[in-house]
C-alpha positions in Angstrom: 22.8 -8.6 5.0 22.7 -12.4 5.3 22.9 -12.1 9.1 19.9 -9.8 9.4 17.4 -10.8 12.0 13.8 -10.1 11.1 10.8 -9.9 13.5 7.3 -10.9 12.4 3.9 -11.0 13.9 2.2 -14.3 14.1 -0.6 -14.8 11.5 -3.0 -13.6 14.2 -0.9 -10.6 15.1 -0.6 -11.6 18.7 3.1 -11.9 19.2 6.5 -11.1 17.7 8.5 -14.1 16.6 12.2 -13.8 15.6 13.2 -15.3 12.3 16.7 -16.5 11.4 18.9 -14.7 8.9 18.3 -17.2 6.1 14.7 -16.0 5.9 16.1 -12.8 4.5 16.5 -14.6 1.3 12.8 -15.3 1.0 12.2 -11.6 0.6 11.5 -10.7 -3.1 14.7 -9.8 -5.0 13.5 -6.3 -5.9 13.2 -5.4 -2.2 16.6 -6.8 -1.3 18.3 -5.1 -4.2 16.6 -1.7 -4.2 14.9 -1.1 -0.8 17.0 -2.8 1.9 18.0 0.6 3.1 14.4 1.8 3.6 12.6 -1.3 4.9 14.8 -4.2 5.7 17.8 -3.0 7.6 17.0 -2.6 11.3 18.2 1.0 11.3 15.6 1.8 8.7 12.9 1.8 11.4 14.8 4.2 13.6 15.4 6.5 10.7 12.1 6.5 8.8 9.5 6.0 11.4 9.2 9.7 12.0 6.0 11.6 11.1 7.9 14.7 10.0 10.3 12.8 7.8 7.4 10.9 6.1 5.8 14.2 5.4 9.1 15.7 4.1 9.6 12.8 1.7 6.2 13.5 0.2 6.9 17.2 0.0 4.5 18.0 2.9 1.6 16.1 1.4 1.5 13.1 3.6 -1.3 14.3 5.9 -3.4 15.5 2.9 -3.0 12.2 1.1 -3.6 10.1 4.2 -6.8 12.1 5.1 -8.1 11.9 1.6 -7.7 8.1 1.6 -9.4 7.7 5.0 -12.2 10.0 4.0 -12.8 8.1 0.8 -13.2 4.9 2.8 -15.6 6.4 5.3 -15.7 7.4 9.0 -17.0 4.0 10.1 -15.9 0.8 8.4 -18.0 -2.3 9.1 -17.2 -5.6 7.5 -13.7 -6.5 6.5 -10.9 -4.1 5.4 -7.6 -5.1 3.9 -4.5 -2.9 3.8 -1.8 -4.2 1.5 1.7 -3.3 2.8 2.7 -1.5 5.9 3.6 2.2 5.8 5.6 4.5 7.9 3.5 7.2 9.7 0.1 7.0 11.4 -2.1 6.0 8.5 -2.8 2.5 9.8 -3.4 3.6 13.4 -6.1 6.0 12.1 -7.5 3.4 9.8 -7.8 0.9 12.7 -9.9 3.4 14.6 -12.3 3.8 11.7 -12.6 0.0 11.5 -13.2 -0.3 15.2 -16.0 2.4 15.1 -17.8 0.3 12.5 -17.3 -2.9 14.5 -15.3 -4.3 11.6 -12.1 -6.2 11.2 -8.8 -5.1 9.6 -6.1 -7.2 8.0 -2.7 -5.9 7.0 -0.4 -7.9 4.9 3.3 -7.3 4.2 6.1 -9.5 3.0 8.6 -8.1 5.5 8.3 -9.4 9.0 10.3 -6.5 10.4 7.7 -4.0 9.1 4.9 -6.0 10.6 6.6 -6.0 14.0 7.1 -2.2 13.7 3.4 -1.8 12.8 2.3 -3.9 15.7 4.2 -1.6 18.1 2.3 1.4 16.6 -1.2 0.0 16.7 -3.5 0.4 19.8 -3.5 -2.7 21.9 -7.1 -3.4 21.3 -7.0 -2.6 17.6 -9.2 -5.1 15.6 -6.3 -6.0 13.4 -4.5 -9.1 12.1 -1.0 -8.7 10.8 -0.2 -11.3 8.1 3.2 -12.1 6.6 2.4 -12.4 2.9 3.6 -11.3 -0.6 1.1 -8.8 -2.1 1.5 -10.6 -5.5 0.5 -13.9 -4.0 -1.8 -13.4 -1.0 -3.0 -16.6 0.8 -6.4 -15.1 1.3 -9.9 -16.3 0.2 -11.5 -15.0 -2.9 -14.1 -12.2 -2.5 -13.5 -11.9 1.2 -13.0 -8.1 1.8 -15.4 -5.2 1.5 -12.6 -2.7 0.8 -8.8 -2.8 0.0 -6.3 0.1 0.6 -2.9 0.3 -1.1 -0.9 3.3 -0.1 2.4 4.0 -1.9 3.2 0.4 -2.7 2.8 0.0 -6.5 5.6 2.4 -7.4 8.1 0.3 -5.5 7.4 -2.9 -7.5 8.6 -4.0 -10.9 5.9 -4.0 -13.5 5.2 -7.7 -13.4 4.9 -7.6 -9.6 2.7 -4.6 -9.9 0.3 -6.3 -12.3 0.2 -9.5 -10.1 -0.6 -7.4 -7.0 -3.4 -5.6 -8.8 -4.9 -8.9 -9.9 -4.7 -10.1 -6.3 -6.6 -7.0 -5.1 -9.5 -7.7 -7.5 -9.5 -11.4 -6.5 -9.9 -10.8 -2.8 -12.4 -7.9 -2.9 -16.1 -8.7 -2.7 -18.4 -8.0 -5.6 -19.4 -4.4 -5.3 -16.4 -3.7 -3.1 -14.0 -0.8 -3.2 -10.3 -0.7 -4.1 -8.4 2.5 -3.2 -4.9 3.2 -4.5 -2.7 6.2 -3.6 0.7 6.6 -5.3 2.9 8.6 -7.5 1.8 10.0 -10.9 3.3 12.1 -13.7 3.3 15.8 -12.6 2.2 18.6 -14.9 4.7 20.0 -17.3 5.0 23.2 -15.3 5.8 21.4 -12.0 9.4 22.0 -11.0 9.6 18.6 -9.4 8.9 17.0 -12.8 12.5 17.8 -13.5 14.1 18.0 -10.1 12.6 14.9 -8.6 13.0 12.6 -11.6 16.7 11.9 -11.1 16.1 11.2 -7.4 13.4 8.7 -8.1 15.5 7.1 -10.8 18.3 6.6 -8.3 16.4 5.6 -5.2 13.1 4.2 -6.4 13.9 2.8 -9.9 10.3 1.6 -10.7 8.5 4.8 -9.6 8.9 6.5 -13.0 7.0 3.7 -14.6 3.9 5.3 -13.0 4.8 8.5 -14.8 4.7 6.7 -18.1 1.5 4.7 -17.8 -1.8 5.0 -16.0 -2.7 2.7 -13.1 -6.1 2.2 -14.9 -4.2 0.7 -17.9 -2.7 -2.0 -15.6 -6.0 -3.1 -14.1 -7.7 -6.3 -15.1 -11.0 -5.9 -17.0 -13.9 -5.0 -14.7 -17.5 -6.1 -14.7 -20.0 -3.8 -16.3 -21.2 -1.2 -13.9 -17.9 -0.7 -12.1 -16.5 2.8 -12.0 -13.0 4.1 -11.8 -12.2 7.6 -10.6 -8.8 9.3 -10.4 -8.0 12.4 -8.5 -4.7 14.3 -8.8 -2.8 16.0 -6.0 0.1 18.5 -5.8 0.3 19.4 -9.4 -0.2 15.8 -10.5 2.7 14.3 -8.7 0.4 12.1 -6.6 -2.8 10.3 -7.5 -5.8 8.6 -5.8 -7.5 5.9 -7.9 -10.8 4.5 -6.6 -12.4 1.5 -8.2 -16.0 0.8 -7.0 -17.9 -2.3 -7.8 -14.5 -3.9 -8.3 -15.1 -7.3 -9.8 -13.2 -8.8 -12.8 -14.9 -9.3 -16.1 -16.4 -6.9 -18.7 -15.6 -3.2 -19.1 -15.6 -0.3 -16.7 -16.6 3.3 -16.8 -13.7 5.6 -16.1 -14.0 9.1 -14.6 -10.8 11.1 -14.7 -10.3 14.5 -13.2 
């Protein structure tokens, strides 16, 4: 893989710039070791950038999870919105339209330039979006600069220490009173057949995903300021979850509302 050529948007998302093969080694080790086949290899885009396949991987739940996340954010999104990590499918294109209708701005960060280039090709030409090449665990973004942050199926791909650093970064960049929205895997109910059938698949292909079966995302969050709320909603027999933190500012305790 050392001769892989990656393509990245410029920090302003205005052009695609080729990077040399050695830049491959600046990609976090966990991605190179476990997810090269899904995100880094050039053929990955051709294979996985298919709406029907994204839905199939999520057992037909992609549209429901996508729509739930977008509805949670609101139909019109003024101010500044941050999406952490690119995703296959049309989530970001739809999100950009909600941002545009609110006369807002959208930033998307991803550590993989090839994914940023793929996303740029999917977005409308006039989308109010910047594509930024950054590591989610160490974002070069100002403190308290976003009204809302969306993380869609990223945390399960990260080792625990990366996951915790990413969560701290979310709380650092969101404004006082802002919203953080996380959609990801969770532990399915005991009666769910995928609890037993899907476990070995995840263990093989996504080795950190089962960590979200063993612990709550809420337990990984930094302490929140008094008055903040955390809500969790389960989907598809508990296999997926949506976690919403409102008033997301570090310090103090939070009030937790679980379904």
